[in-house]
N, C-alpha and C positions, 0 to 999 in steps of 0.2 A: 442537766442535760434536759430535763421532762421542767422546767424554769421556760429553758428557749421552747421548744414548742406549746406553752403555754402562752407565751407572746405571741408565738405563731399565731394563735388562734385567736387572740384577741386582739392584733390586725386584724386578722381575716373578720371575726362578727364583727369588727367598729366599720370597718369599711362595705363592707353589707351593708350597711344600718345608715352610713351615709348616705347610701344615694338611696336616690329622691327620684317621686316618679310624679313627674310635671304635666301629665295631660291632666286636662282640666278637667276633663269627668269626674279624677279621682278624687280631685279638692273637696273637703268638707265645709256645706256652711252655711249659715244660719238659717233655721225652720221660719219659720211664716216670714221673711227676709218682705221688708216694704222701702223700694226702693226711694222712697221722701220725707222717710227717715232718714236717712242714710247723705241724700241730696245732699252740697258747699261742697271744701276744702280738705282734697285729698292728698297727704302727704307719703310717696315711698320711700320706704325702708326697707325693698333686696327688691333685686329680680332676677326671672332668670337669664341664662347670659347667653343675650342674643351673637349669635353669628350674621356680620354687618354691620352697617348703623343703626345705632338706636338713640337712646338720651341715657349719657353716660353720668348724670349727677341731679343731685339742685332740681330731682322730679317732684312738679306740683303739680296736681291734677284740681280745677274744678266744677261739679256736677251741678251743670244744672239743669229745672223737668223744664220745658218749656213746651205746651204742648200736650206733657203724657209720655213727649220722649224725653232723656237724659242725650244731651252733649258735654262735650268735657273740652277744654282746653290745658293743654300745659307747656310748659318754658320747659328747658331744661337746655344742658351743653351736649358738643356736639364735636367729634369732631373730624372736620373729612380733609383729603391735600391734607395733614399735620396739623392744620387752622384748628381752632379753636372758636365756634358759633354758638351764639344760644340759638336756642332753635326756641319760634314758639309755634305752636299743631295748635289743632284743629282737629275733634273725632264723633261725631258719633254712634251712640249703640241702637244695636239687635233686641229685640229679648229675644230667649230662644222659651224653649216648656221649663226648665225651671226658671223661678224667677227672680234666684238667687246671683241667675250665671246673664253675662249681655256677652257679648258675639260687639269688636266695639272696631269703629275702619277712624282708618286718617284719612283725611282727604288730603287732596295739591301735590308740592311739595313733599309734604309730610306722607303720604305713603311710602316710600319707599324710604324711611327709617322709621318705617313698626315693624317688618321685614327681620326672624331673631329661628333660630333655633325650629325645630316644630318635636 
């Protein structure tokens, strides 16, 4: 009987540990971040599970520094009305108080694809 309680305790600890805090303010970032050094092509390895529409896979973003501003183009697969489509999206970044964190906004039709759970 004691091993049953031990398994229940381990399961409870494991599930609590599995929960993640997805608030951007809780993310640890690189100290002395230099956005010019990290500009280039980025590939998504994982993402927060969104509600609604969003790029599902093959997410690649090209970050370029133009006049001191970062922009991104992202390409990936989207499912709309049971059809798989390729999305080609353009986004812009605004700086925040933390030089390693940015706010991103997609433009045009793509702006509807960026909405996720908050």
